[in-house]
C-alpha angles and dihedrals in degrees: 000000000000119000092244090062096051116107136169115236128196111235123184110221124209111257106224101355123095114269108263121241091248125035126204121214121219089259092056096256110147116223121198128193113290094020098093146021130225115248122207092217140009107286139146128026107339125219103249094211092052091050093048091049092047095053093050089067137332102260119218111276096021110132115212120230118245112240 
């Protein structure tokens, strides 16, 4: 994928449950195994819809970034 199409999504992870086969970002983007990587902190070009959704309320399972 070209660099201009890369974007960082915010994905709530289940607390104590096993990680599901397919994850869904706050914007609705579905992420399957091998399509993404886990980042230790917010970095790169953010998905604007994910950010807008995250600031409206901290959804269950969303881990805040240390800053």
